[in-house]
N, C-alpha and C positions, 0 to 999 in steps of 0.2 A: 668951588671955584676949581678946584680939582679934581672935581666927580666931573662935572659939566667936560672938563676938559678932555678925559678919559672916554664919557659917553658917546663926544663928538668923531675920536678914535676907532671904538671898537661896534659903534655904530651908525656909518655916517648913512647920511639919508635914508636914517630908520631901517636899512640893511644889515641884518646880522656881518660882524669883519670873520673872515679866515682863524681868525685867533677863538670867535665864540662860537664859532662852528663846534669847534671839537667836541663842547657840550650837547649839543643838537641829538645825537643814537642814543645818548641816554634820555633825555626829556621826550626822544620821540617810543621812547617804551613802555615811557613813568606813563603817557599820555591815554598810549595803547591802553594799559592795564585798569587805569583810574576810567574811563572812557567805554571799557569793555567792548572793545571796538574786533572783528572779529574776520578774519581769511570768508569768501566767498566763496570761495572753490577750496575745498578739503585740503587740497596739494597748495594751497594758498599759490597756484602759479598765472591767477588773475590780478589786473591793477586794480581792480577796486578791493577794499578791507568795509565791513558795513560796524555799525552800533544800532540797536533799536530804541527808541526816547518816546514819549506819552505827551503830544501837546499839547503846549498850557496856554497857550495863549487865545486870540478871540478870536471868533469860526472866522475863517478863511479862504475865500474862493478863487481857487488857480481861473484862470483864465480860457481852461477846457469846460469852464464848470464845473467841477466837481470842489468839494465843499471839503477842508480838515477843520476840525471841534475838535474842541478842550477835550482831554482825553484819549481822545484817534493817536494810535501806533504809528509811526514815522522811520521809515529805515533810512538812516541816516549813512553818507556815503563818505565816504576817504580813499584818498590813494594811497594805495599798499607799497610804500617806500623799500622793501626789499625787492621788490620789481624793479626798479629803479637801478639797486643795489646788482640782484643778480646779472643785467642786460654790462656792466660797468664791469665784472668782472670775467665774461665771457669777452668781452672788448667788443661787444655788437654798440653801433656807436647809437645817438638819440638824437633825432632829427631835432633843428633850430626851431619848426614849425611845429607844429600839436597834432599835423597828420596820422602823427605813427598811434602818439596816445588818443586822441578821437576813431580811432580802428580796432585799438586793443580794448577802450570800452562801450562801444558798439557788441563786440563780443559777448561780451559780462552782463550787459545788460539785456540781451537775448540771452541769455544763462538765466540771469534774474528773475525774469520774465519766465520761463517753467518752472522753477522753483515757485514762485507767486501757481501758478495753474496747477501743480501738482500738491498744494494746500499745506507747503510748509510756510506760507507767512502768511497762513488768515489774521484778516483782521484789519490787515496794516492799508493807511488811507494815502500814502504815496511815499515820496523819495524826495527828500531833503541834503544840501550839500550847499559850503560856500567854496571861494575858489577865484582865485586868479584869472583861470582859464576861461573863464565863461560866454567867452564866443564860442570857442568850440564845443560849452555843452549844447549853447540857442541851437546849435547846427544839430544837435543829437535829441534836440526837439524839447529839448526844459526850456522852463520859465525863468527868467533873469529877472530879479529884482535890485534895487539899491538896500545897502543897511545899513540901519543911521547907525549916525556915532555914536560910541560909548567906547570904553573903554575895554570891554570883550573885543572889539571889533579892532582896535589900535592892539590888542595883543595879539588877536588869531592874525595878524595880517603879518605883525613883524615874524612870529613864529612860520609860518608860512613862505614868507618872501624869502629867510633861512633854508628851507625845504629845497625854493626852488633853486637856490644856490648851490646847493650843495647837488645836486642833480644836473645845474647844469642848463636848466631852461629857462625861458626867459616868461617875467612876467609878464606881459602886454601879446595880444595876439597879432598885431599890425602894425609895420615901421612907422608909421605916423606916433606912436608911443613911446618910440626911446626918448631914453632920457626923461620922462614923464612918469609920477609914481604910477605905480601898478592900483588899479583898485580892487576890493577884495568887495565881491557880491556871493546875491544867494540864489541859489538854481532849487526848483521844483520840477516835480514829475509827478502825478496821482498814476495811482494805480492803475485806472481806466485807460493816463494816454498812455503809461509802461505796457501795458497790453494789446493796448491797438499798435503800437509801433512796433514794437521788439516782440511779440504773443509767436506762439505756435500756430502756425497757418498750415487746414486741411486743402490736399496736393489733391 
């Protein structure tokens, strides 16, 4: 009973309380280390960080017809939490909407596409991520899929909800969802889709 009471107080509605969030920077550093998450740009100025993983699931056909097969290399996308921290230190406001984040993601995706063209990510089949901001990701050209219910999904949702609260970001994309639990979804963009939308063009 005591543990249940403490859980309700510290984790209201499945979202970490302000007290619990004091541990999030340490958790984030640990996950960055364990997951081998690296900056996309050498100076870490971008909003995207990434890690490389081998796909282990069954063959997946994306909406554009591209296939992701077992053993293919994926670029796993992560938010650069230091990007948000720097903005707070500079007293730069972060819009309650996702437009600023979308614009910065678009810039980084163009940078990533150029690196793919230059051969830095040879053999990569697709980009993948999980996010609350899936409506914004869809505007950027990503395919959005539901995640199956699992302990991993619950843990990821709990952790990311804490990050969103730290950065004072909404976990929904439309006013109609306010007060309702945010949905964590999976996003995909094939290599072909990345280059078609964000790759360099001859002028």
